[in-house]
N, C-alpha and C positions, 0 to 999 in steps of 0.2 A: 661566290661567297667571300669575295675581297672585302676586307674591312669588318667581317664578323670573327668571333672567336668561338671555335668548336673545339671542345675538349678532345685530347687524342683518344680516350676510351669511348667516347660517343660512338654510336652505330647508326649511320645513315643509309637508308636504301638509295637505289638508282633513281635520279629526277627530283631529289629533294633541292628546294632554292632557300638559301638563307641569305637575307639582306645585310647590308651594312649595319655593323653596331648591336647586331643580335649575338646573343650569348647562349651557346648550348653546353651544359654543364656534364661531368663525369658520367659516364655509364647511362646517358640518355640515350633513348631509341626513337627514331623518327622514320616513318613508313614513307614509300615512293610517293612521289607527286605532292607531297607537302611543302607549303610555303611558311616560312618563318619570317616575319617582316621586320623591317628596320627596328632597332632597339628593343625587340621581344627577348625575354629571358626564360629560358628553359631549364629547370633545375635537374640537381642530380637525380639519376635513376628514374627520371620520368620516361613513360613510355607514349608516344603520339602514333596514331594509325596512319592508314594511307589516304591521301587527297584531302588533307587537312588545311586550315589558313588559321595561322596565329597571327593577329593584327599587330600593328605597330605598338611598341611599348606594353604590350600584354606581358604578363608574368604567369608561369604554370610551374608550380612546385607540388611535390608530394602526389603526382596524379598519373592516373591511367586514361589515356584520352582513345576512345573507337576511331572508326574511319569515317571520313567525309564530315568532321566536325568544324564547325566555324565558330572561332574565338575572336571577336571583335577588338579594337584597339583599346588599350587601357584596362582590360579585364584584369582580374585578380584571381587565379584559381589556385586552390590548395594553402591558403594562408592559415595561420592559426586561428581558431575560433574563440570566442569571449567565453571562456571559462573559468570561474573562481569559485572558490568556497571561502565563507567566512571563517575566520578564527580569531582568537584574542589577541593575535600579533597583526591583524589585518587581513585582506584579502589575499589567499593564496591560489596561485595559478594551477589550473588543471592541466596536465601536459597533453596536448593535441598531437598524437602520435600516428593517426591513421591517415587515409589518402582522400582524395575525390576520384569517384569513378564516373567518367563521362560516356555514355554509350554512342554507338553509332548515330549519325544523321542528326545530330544536336546542333542548334545555335546558341551562341552567348552572346548578348550585347554587348555594347561599348560601357566601360567602367563599371559592369556588373561584377560582384563578389561573390566566390563560392568556398567558404572555408572547408579545411579539412576536417574530419572527423577525430574524436576524442576516445569513444568508446566503440564505434563503429565507422566503416567508411562513409562520406557522404556521396550518394549517389544520384545521378541525373539519368532517367530512363531514355530509351531509344526514341529518336524523333522528336524530343522536346524543343519548344521554341522558347527562349528567354531574352527578353528587351533589353534595352539600357537601363543602367541604374537600378538592378536587382541586387537584393542582398539575400544569399542562401547560406544559413548559419550551419554550424557543425552537426555531424550525426543526421543530417536531413536525407530523407529518401523521397525522391520524386519520381511518379510512374513514368509510363511511355506516352509518347504524343500530346503532352501538355502544352499549353501556352500560357507564359506568365509576362504580364505586361508590366511597363516601367514604373518604378517606385515601389514595387511589391517587396515585402520583406517576410521571410520564412523563418521563424524562431527555431533554435536548436532542437535536434532530435523529432520534429514534424514530420509526419508522413503524408504525403500526397499521392493519390490514387492515380490510375490511367486516364487518359483523355480529359484531365480536369483544367479548365481555364480560370484564370485568376486575372481580375482587372487591377488597372493602375491604383497605386497607393493602397492595395489592401494588405493587411497585415495577419 
């Protein structure tokens, strides 16, 4: 953990590896056998399960991550979704106050983004595999064991069932 910054209130189980330049925020929890790669950011109150791998430069905020989850380099988990309401004074931002929940055995590709929810948690079901460069918007619910290929974009509040396959560039 030399060269990493781990907040004093973070809770790490035995066998966690945190590479240099990684940041683990206050009250974060990380399970045994998990790797946090160089430059990754784990935000406040994030919970990450056991035997996970968080890639270099990835950021995980406002999230609950299950066991055996792989999040590749540069992925952005738990950022604000694109939510606005028109008004006479311009577009008013809708607060994005929920989380991202990623269940066990999920893989998230490099530079993929999964937005946190505004009215409900954004959820990714067990065993789902997500390719590089995928955008999953706020409030989305993805079922178990789905395959989602590169450049897929899933609009806010969409629901995807179990065992669904989405090909590249599908929106």
